[in-house]
Biotite code that builds the C-alpha atoms (Angstrom):
import biotite.structure as struc

atoms = struc.array([
    struc.Atom([75.129, 93.913, 85.782], chain_id="A", res_id=1, res_name="MET", atom_name="CA", element="C"),
    struc.Atom([78.413, 95.874, 85.534], chain_id="A", res_id=2, res_name="SER", atom_name="CA", element="C"),
    struc.Atom([81.662, 94.364, 85.961], chain_id="A", res_id=3, res_name="GLU", atom_name="CA", element="C"),
    struc.Atom([82.538, 96.374, 89.467], chain_id="A", res_id=4, res_name="GLU", atom_name="CA", element="C"),
    struc.Atom([79.119, 95.400, 90.763], chain_id="A", res_id=5, res_name="ILE", atom_name="CA", element="C"),
    struc.Atom([79.815, 91.768, 89.889], chain_id="A", res_id=6, res_name="TYR", atom_name="CA", element="C"),
    struc.Atom([83.364, 91.468, 91.296], chain_id="A", res_id=7, res_name="THR", atom_name="CA", element="C"),
    struc.Atom([81.931, 92.923, 94.367], chain_id="A", res_id=8, res_name="PHE", atom_name="CA", element="C"),
    struc.Atom([79.186, 90.725, 95.063], chain_id="A", res_id=9, res_name="CYS", atom_name="CA", element="C"),
    struc.Atom([81.467, 87.713, 94.065], chain_id="A", res_id=10, res_name="ALA", atom_name="CA", element="C"),
    struc.Atom([83.842, 89.148, 96.737], chain_id="A", res_id=11, res_name="VAL", atom_name="CA", element="C"),
    struc.Atom([80.787, 89.145, 99.134], chain_id="A", res_id=12, res_name="LEU", atom_name="CA", element="C"),
    struc.Atom([79.767, 85.578, 98.244], chain_id="A", res_id=13, res_name="ALA", atom_name="CA", element="C"),
    struc.Atom([82.996, 83.906, 98.417], chain_id="A", res_id=14, res_name="TYR", atom_name="CA", element="C"),
    struc.Atom([84.380, 85.545, 101.489], chain_id="A", res_id=15, res_name="SER", atom_name="CA", element="C"),
    struc.Atom([81.353, 85.218, 103.541], chain_id="A", res_id=16, res_name="GLY", atom_name="CA", element="C"),
    struc.Atom([82.400, 88.931, 104.888], chain_id="A", res_id=17, res_name="ALA", atom_name="CA", element="C"),
    struc.Atom([79.895, 91.833, 105.693], chain_id="A", res_id=18, res_name="ARG", atom_name="CA", element="C"),
    struc.Atom([79.262, 94.559, 103.477], chain_id="A", res_id=19, res_name="LEU", atom_name="CA", element="C"),
    struc.Atom([80.848, 96.879, 105.381], chain_id="A", res_id=20, res_name="SER", atom_name="CA", element="C"),
    struc.Atom([84.278, 94.789, 105.346], chain_id="A", res_id=21, res_name="GLU", atom_name="CA", element="C"),
    struc.Atom([84.014, 94.088, 101.648], chain_id="A", res_id=22, res_name="VAL", atom_name="CA", element="C"),
    struc.Atom([83.703, 98.066, 101.341], chain_id="A", res_id=23, res_name="LEU", atom_name="CA", element="C"),
    struc.Atom([86.573, 98.779, 103.495], chain_id="A", res_id=24, res_name="ALA", atom_name="CA", element="C"),
    struc.Atom([88.672, 96.396, 101.628], chain_id="A", res_id=25, res_name="LEU", atom_name="CA", element="C"),
    struc.Atom([91.708, 97.923, 100.136], chain_id="A", res_id=26, res_name="LYS", atom_name="CA", element="C"),
    struc.Atom([93.896, 96.918, 97.127], chain_id="A", res_id=27, res_name="HIS", atom_name="CA", element="C"),
    struc.Atom([96.775, 96.173, 99.508], chain_id="A", res_id=28, res_name="GLU", atom_name="CA", element="C"),
    struc.Atom([94.663, 93.582, 101.277], chain_id="A", res_id=29, res_name="GLN", atom_name="CA", element="C"),
    struc.Atom([94.314, 91.522, 97.968], chain_id="A", res_id=30, res_name="ILE", atom_name="CA", element="C"),
    struc.Atom([96.888, 89.005, 97.315], chain_id="A", res_id=31, res_name="ASP", atom_name="CA", element="C"),
    struc.Atom([96.547, 87.487, 93.719], chain_id="A", res_id=32, res_name="LEU", atom_name="CA", element="C"),
    struc.Atom([99.133, 85.072, 93.846], chain_id="A", res_id=33, res_name="LYS", atom_name="CA", element="C"),
    struc.Atom([97.971, 83.232, 97.072], chain_id="A", res_id=34, res_name="ALA", atom_name="CA", element="C"),
    struc.Atom([94.345, 83.975, 95.859], chain_id="A", res_id=35, res_name="ARG", atom_name="CA", element="C"),
    struc.Atom([93.629, 85.642, 99.046], chain_id="A", res_id=36, res_name="LEU", atom_name="CA", element="C"),
    struc.Atom([91.721, 88.631, 100.260], chain_id="A", res_id=37, res_name="VAL", atom_name="CA", element="C"),
    struc.Atom([92.571, 89.839, 103.953], chain_id="A", res_id=38, res_name="ILE", atom_name="CA", element="C"),
    struc.Atom([89.433, 90.966, 105.435], chain_id="A", res_id=39, res_name="ILE", atom_name="CA", element="C"),
    struc.Atom([89.550, 93.027, 108.732], chain_id="A", res_id=40, res_name="GLU", atom_name="CA", element="C"),
    struc.Atom([86.973, 91.863, 111.018], chain_id="A", res_id=41, res_name="CYS", atom_name="CA", element="C"),
    struc.Atom([84.989, 94.983, 111.922], chain_id="A", res_id=42, res_name="LEU", atom_name="CA", element="C"),
    struc.Atom([82.599, 93.594, 114.302], chain_id="A", res_id=43, res_name="LYS", atom_name="CA", element="C"),
    struc.Atom([85.363, 92.332, 116.970], chain_id="A", res_id=44, res_name="LYS", atom_name="CA", element="C"),
    struc.Atom([85.861, 94.289, 120.204], chain_id="A", res_id=45, res_name="ARG", atom_name="CA", element="C"),
    struc.Atom([89.269, 95.212, 119.238], chain_id="A", res_id=46, res_name="ARG", atom_name="CA", element="C"),
    struc.Atom([90.837, 96.744, 116.077], chain_id="A", res_id=47, res_name="ALA", atom_name="CA", element="C"),
    struc.Atom([93.028, 95.209, 113.863], chain_id="A", res_id=48, res_name="HIS", atom_name="CA", element="C"),
    struc.Atom([91.809, 91.755, 113.630], chain_id="A", res_id=49, res_name="VAL", atom_name="CA", element="C"),
    struc.Atom([92.181, 90.297, 110.043], chain_id="A", res_id=50, res_name="TYR", atom_name="CA", element="C"),
    struc.Atom([91.355, 87.125, 108.458], chain_id="A", res_id=51, res_name="ARG", atom_name="CA", element="C"),
    struc.Atom([92.621, 85.696, 105.297], chain_id="A", res_id=52, res_name="ALA", atom_name="CA", element="C"),
    struc.Atom([89.852, 84.084, 103.061], chain_id="A", res_id=53, res_name="VAL", atom_name="CA", element="C"),
    struc.Atom([90.654, 82.088, 99.901], chain_id="A", res_id=54, res_name="PRO", atom_name="CA", element="C"),
    struc.Atom([89.179, 83.255, 96.418], chain_id="A", res_id=55, res_name="ILE", atom_name="CA", element="C"),
    struc.Atom([88.709, 81.215, 93.216], chain_id="A", res_id=56, res_name="PRO", atom_name="CA", element="C"),
    struc.Atom([91.263, 81.902, 90.430], chain_id="A", res_id=57, res_name="HIS", atom_name="CA", element="C"),
    struc.Atom([88.540, 83.299, 88.251], chain_id="A", res_id=58, res_name="GLU", atom_name="CA", element="C"),
    struc.Atom([87.539, 85.951, 90.866], chain_id="A", res_id=59, res_name="LEU", atom_name="CA", element="C"),
    struc.Atom([91.168, 86.713, 91.393], chain_id="A", res_id=60, res_name="ALA", atom_name="CA", element="C"),
    struc.Atom([91.677, 87.203, 87.628], chain_id="A", res_id=61, res_name="VAL", atom_name="CA", element="C"),
    struc.Atom([88.450, 89.214, 87.683], chain_id="A", res_id=62, res_name="GLY", atom_name="CA", element="C"),
    struc.Atom([89.762, 91.676, 90.145], chain_id="A", res_id=63, res_name="LEU", atom_name="CA", element="C"),
    struc.Atom([92.775, 91.911, 88.506], chain_id="A", res_id=64, res_name="GLU", atom_name="CA", element="C"),
    struc.Atom([91.062, 92.743, 85.148], chain_id="A", res_id=65, res_name="ASP", atom_name="CA", element="C"),
    struc.Atom([88.747, 95.173, 86.661], chain_id="A", res_id=66, res_name="VAL", atom_name="CA", element="C"),
    struc.Atom([90.146, 96.777, 89.272], chain_id="A", res_id=67, res_name="HIS", atom_name="CA", element="C"),
    struc.Atom([93.833, 96.809, 88.209], chain_id="A", res_id=68, res_name="ALA", atom_name="CA", element="C"),
    struc.Atom([95.132, 95.414, 91.797], chain_id="A", res_id=69, res_name="VAL", atom_name="CA", element="C"),
    struc.Atom([98.786, 95.229, 90.615], chain_id="A", res_id=70, res_name="THR", atom_name="CA", element="C"),
    struc.Atom([98.954, 98.572, 89.044], chain_id="A", res_id=71, res_name="ALA", atom_name="CA", element="C"),
    struc.Atom([97.182, 100.219, 92.280], chain_id="A", res_id=72, res_name="ALA", atom_name="CA", element="C"),
    struc.Atom([99.534, 98.420, 94.626], chain_id="A", res_id=73, res_name="LYS", atom_name="CA", element="C"),
    struc.Atom([102.535, 100.220, 92.631], chain_id="A", res_id=74, res_name="ARG", atom_name="CA", element="C"),
    struc.Atom([100.708, 103.519, 92.908], chain_id="A", res_id=75, res_name="ASP", atom_name="CA", element="C"),
    struc.Atom([101.324, 104.900, 96.364], chain_id="A", res_id=76, res_name="PRO", atom_name="CA", element="C"),
    struc.Atom([98.291, 106.967, 96.299], chain_id="A", res_id=77, res_name="VAL", atom_name="CA", element="C"),
    struc.Atom([95.774, 104.236, 95.091], chain_id="A", res_id=78, res_name="ARG", atom_name="CA", element="C"),
    struc.Atom([97.325, 101.567, 97.262], chain_id="A", res_id=79, res_name="CYS", atom_name="CA", element="C"),
    struc.Atom([95.689, 102.525, 100.596], chain_id="A", res_id=80, res_name="GLY", atom_name="CA", element="C"),
    struc.Atom([92.361, 103.471, 98.811], chain_id="A", res_id=81, res_name="MET", atom_name="CA", element="C"),
    struc.Atom([89.157, 101.248, 98.831], chain_id="A", res_id=82, res_name="PRO", atom_name="CA", element="C"),
    struc.Atom([89.081, 98.598, 96.207], chain_id="A", res_id=83, res_name="GLY", atom_name="CA", element="C"),
    struc.Atom([85.531, 99.161, 95.809], chain_id="A", res_id=84, res_name="PHE", atom_name="CA", element="C"),
    struc.Atom([83.603, 102.562, 95.858], chain_id="A", res_id=85, res_name="CYS", atom_name="CA", element="C"),
    struc.Atom([80.056, 103.331, 97.485], chain_id="A", res_id=86, res_name="GLY", atom_name="CA", element="C"),
    struc.Atom([78.495, 103.165, 100.757], chain_id="A", res_id=87, res_name="THR", atom_name="CA", element="C"),
    struc.Atom([76.523, 100.463, 102.587], chain_id="A", res_id=88, res_name="GLY", atom_name="CA", element="C"),
    struc.Atom([73.356, 101.824, 101.411], chain_id="A", res_id=89, res_name="GLY", atom_name="CA", element="C"),
    struc.Atom([74.093, 102.417, 97.836], chain_id="A", res_id=90, res_name="THR", atom_name="CA", element="C"),
    struc.Atom([75.977, 98.824, 97.710], chain_id="A", res_id=91, res_name="ALA", atom_name="CA", element="C"),
    struc.Atom([72.694, 97.335, 98.802], chain_id="A", res_id=92, res_name="TYR", atom_name="CA", element="C"),
    struc.Atom([70.624, 99.275, 96.543], chain_id="A", res_id=93, res_name="CYS", atom_name="CA", element="C"),
    struc.Atom([72.894, 98.470, 93.734], chain_id="A", res_id=94, res_name="ARG", atom_name="CA", element="C"),
    struc.Atom([73.007, 94.897, 94.489], chain_id="A", res_id=95, res_name="THR", atom_name="CA", element="C"),
    struc.Atom([68.995, 94.640, 94.759], chain_id="A", res_id=96, res_name="THR", atom_name="CA", element="C"),
    struc.Atom([68.313, 96.620, 91.867], chain_id="A", res_id=97, res_name="VAL", atom_name="CA", element="C"),
    struc.Atom([70.543, 94.506, 89.594], chain_id="A", res_id=98, res_name="ASP", atom_name="CA", element="C"),
    struc.Atom([69.123, 91.294, 90.793], chain_id="A", res_id=99, res_name="LYS", atom_name="CA", element="C"),
    struc.Atom([65.679, 92.143, 89.802], chain_id="A", res_id=100, res_name="THR", atom_name="CA", element="C"),
    struc.Atom([66.933, 93.623, 86.316], chain_id="A", res_id=101, res_name="SER", atom_name="CA", element="C"),
])
């Protein structure tokens, strides 16, 4: 599988977040030094509820290598953009297809 799909699946697995929460994850919500991803809880009854989820060192390195998180944080255009591309349907299809290949 591609590195982008691998990092996406790894964030899903290690964070326990919903598919839509990981798809909504922005570069500014990834703290590589503290090895945390800050997930906005989308199923709460009120907006702007976040939780910090620790990730392993290897995943933090992978996110930096594949998604250039540090460079994206310095770029005002990319900082607020989602770190992963796609929709819930395409993400579901991609992970399902890649598991069987």
